[in-house]
C-alpha positions as a Python dict, from the first residue, in 0.01 Angstrom:
ca = {
    (1, 'M'): (0, 0, 0),
    (2, 'N'): (-45, 186, -320),
    (3, 'K'): (-57, -140, -511),
    (4, 'I'): (-375, -240, -324),
    (5, 'G'): (-531, 102, -409),
    (6, 'F'): (-431, 58, -772),
    (7, 'T'): (-585, -289, -784),
    (8, 'F'): (-912, -169, -633),
    (9, 'S'): (-925, 129, -874),
    (10, 'G'): (-895, -129, -1157),
    (11, 'I'): (-1183, -326, -1002),
    (12, 'L'): (-1389, -6, -1005),
    (13, 'V'): (-1322, 48, -1375),
    (14, 'I'): (-1405, -315, -1458),
    (15, 'T'): (-1724, -300, -1254),
    (16, 'G'): (-1837, 13, -1439),
    (17, 'I'): (-1759, -137, -1781),
    (18, 'I'): (-1943, -460, -1699),
    (19, 'T'): (-2245, -262, -1576),
    (20, 'L'): (-2255, -60, -1900),
    (21, 'L'): (-2232, -378, -2102),
    (22, 'K'): (-2511, -553, -1909),
    (23, 'T'): (-2753, -256, -1945),
    (24, 'T'): (-2678, -230, -2320),
    (25, 'I'): (-2741, -604, -2370),
    (26, 'I'): (-3067, -589, -2172),
    (27, 'N'): (-3185, -289, -2383),
    (28, 'L'): (-3111, -482, -2700),
    (29, 'V'): (-3267, -808, -2602),
    (30, 'M'): (-3580, -701, -2417),
    (31, 'P'): (-3765, -570, -2736),
    (32, 'Q'): (-3697, -898, -2909),
    (33, 'I'): (-3826, -1100, -2614),
    (34, 'G'): (-4134, -874, -2610),
    (35, 'R'): (-4195, -938, -2977),
    (36, 'A'): (-4169, -1311, -2924),
    (37, 'A'): (-4417, -1292, -2637),
    (38, 'F'): (-4647, -1082, -2845),
    (39, 'Q'): (-4640, -1334, -3127),
    (40, 'C'): (-4717, -1622, -2889),
    (41, 'A'): (-5007, -1433, -2724),
    (42, 'M'): (-5143, -1291, -3054),
    (43, 'A'): (-5314, -1009, -2873),
    (44, 'G'): (-5294, -628, -2898),
    (45, 'S'): (-5031, -444, -3089),
    (46, 'Y'): (-4656, -460, -3054),
    (47, 'T'): (-4436, -151, -3005),
    (48, 'P'): (-4068, -183, -2908),
    (49, 'N'): (-4101, 127, -2690),
    (50, 'E'): (-4313, -66, -2437),
    (51, 'Y'): (-4012, -302, -2371),
    (52, 'H'): (-3748, -36, -2341),
    (53, 'I'): (-3602, -4, -1988),
    (54, 'D'): (-3459, 328, -1875),
    (55, 'F'): (-3115, 270, -1717),
    (56, 'I'): (-3002, 636, -1717),
    (57, 'V'): (-2923, 647, -1346),
    (58, 'I'): (-2735, 314, -1348),
    (59, 'N'): (-2541, 426, -1657),
    (60, 'I'): (-2444, 750, -1491),
    (61, 'V'): (-2323, 569, -1182),
    (62, 'A'): (-2127, 325, -1401),
    (63, 'V'): (-1959, 611, -1586),
    (64, 'C'): (-1876, 776, -1256),
    (65, 'L'): (-1719, 446, -1136),
    (66, 'I'): (-1508, 430, -1449),
    (67, 'V'): (-1392, 792, -1416),
    (68, 'I'): (-1317, 762, -1046),
    (69, 'G'): (-1134, 435, -1099),
    (70, 'V'): (-919, 580, -1375),
    (71, 'V'): (-830, 895, -1170),
    (72, 'L'): (-751, 691, -857),
    (73, 'G'): (-550, 447, -1064),
    (74, 'Y'): (-349, 731, -1209),
    (75, 'I'): (-292, 879, -860),
    (76, 'F'): (-182, 547, -708),
    (77, 'Y'): (43, 479, -1012),
    (78, 'R'): (218, 813, -982),
    (79, 'K'): (271, 764, -604),
    (80, 'E'): (422, 421, -659),
    (81, 'T'): (653, 530, -937),
    (82, 'G'): (749, 861, -769),
    (83, 'K'): (941, 682, -489),
}
């Protein structure tokens, strides 16, 4: 039974890491897409800050998923090897 818990804790960690990677990629790509759209429209002025998305809550949840997954994985691993 602890093997199932260990597997799901690994899934939590992987989910958190993938979420952090996705939000980082979006924050890197959106200003470049905004600049391209600005150049096509040729109107107004371009500032990268207008295309920055705030992912602070999502990043905090992702870090919590990683920490919880690591702690639960350690607990399940210790229970399995303690037998």
